[in-house]
RODO-2510 file (C-alpha; in nm, 4 decimals, decimal comma):
residues 59
     n   res          X          Y          Z
     1     m    -2,4000     1,9257     4,1837
     2     k    -2,1796     1,6193     4,1734
     3     q    -2,1745     1,4276     3,8480
     4     n    -2,0997     1,0554     3,8491
     5     l    -1,8849     0,9287     3,5643
     6     n    -1,8912     0,5749     3,4451
     7     r    -1,5591     0,4047     3,5267
     8     w    -1,5356     0,2612     3,1755
     9     v    -1,5588     0,6101     3,0296
    10     m    -1,2751     0,7228     3,2559
    11     l    -1,0629     0,4225     3,1642
    12     t    -1,1178     0,4840     2,7933
    13     a    -1,0310     0,8513     2,8322
    14     h    -0,7093     0,7697     3,0163
    15     v    -0,6018     0,5197     2,7537
    16     l    -0,6694     0,7652     2,4713
    17     i    -0,4825     1,0430     2,6497
    18     n    -0,1853     0,8127     2,6939
    19     f    -0,1764     0,7408     2,3228
    20     v    -0,2086     1,1081     2,2401
    21     l     0,0852     1,1924     2,4651
    22     g     0,3045     0,9655     2,2613
    23     g     0,3891     0,6768     2,4883
    24     v     0,4016     0,4350     2,1995
    25     y     0,6156     0,6639     1,9872
    26     a     0,8588     0,7303     2,2694
    27     f     0,9060     0,3608     2,3317
    28     s     0,9720     0,2849     1,9671
    29     f     1,2171     0,5748     1,9507
    30     f     1,4190     0,4737     2,2591
    31     k     1,4013     0,0945     2,2254
    32     t     1,7059     0,0501     1,9992
    33     p     1,9389     0,2796     2,1991
    34     l     1,8376     0,1086     2,5248
    35     i     1,9151    -0,2332     2,3807
    36     a     2,2512    -0,1129     2,2483
    37     q     2,3625     0,0697     2,5620
    38     y     2,2492    -0,1718     2,8327
    39     h     2,2531    -0,4974     2,6314
    40     w     1,8965    -0,5729     2,7338
    41     d     1,6932    -0,8440     2,5691
    42     p     1,4200    -0,7017     2,3390
    43     a     1,1650    -0,9345     2,5016
    44     v     1,2363    -0,7814     2,8438
    45     l     1,1825    -0,4325     2,7077
    46     s     0,8583    -0,5415     2,5443
    47     l     0,7363    -0,6905     2,8716
    48     a     0,8237    -0,3709     3,0585
    49     f     0,6379    -0,1668     2,7973
    50     s     0,3324    -0,3936     2,8199
    51     i     0,3208    -0,3628     3,1978
    52     n     0,3611     0,0133     3,1744
    53     m     0,0784     0,0464     2,9222
    54     g    -0,1402    -0,1720     3,1412
    55     i    -0,1025     0,0288     3,4588
    56     i    -0,0789     0,3878     3,3340
    57     p    -0,4556     0,4514     3,2971
    58     y    -0,5299     0,3686     3,6595
    59     p    -0,5258     0,6603     3,9040
***
């Protein structure tokens, strides 16, 4: 029997899983070394992180 899942439930689950896996922690941990090594602007890194967090939950 096939069970239909609400797409909002799936989206919520994906977002929660992403937080559990530590995406936010990893970014905060690697942000300073990336800025120092590649001389990137912090705003560019923040934009890249925002885009990444926005697209990760989608299959």
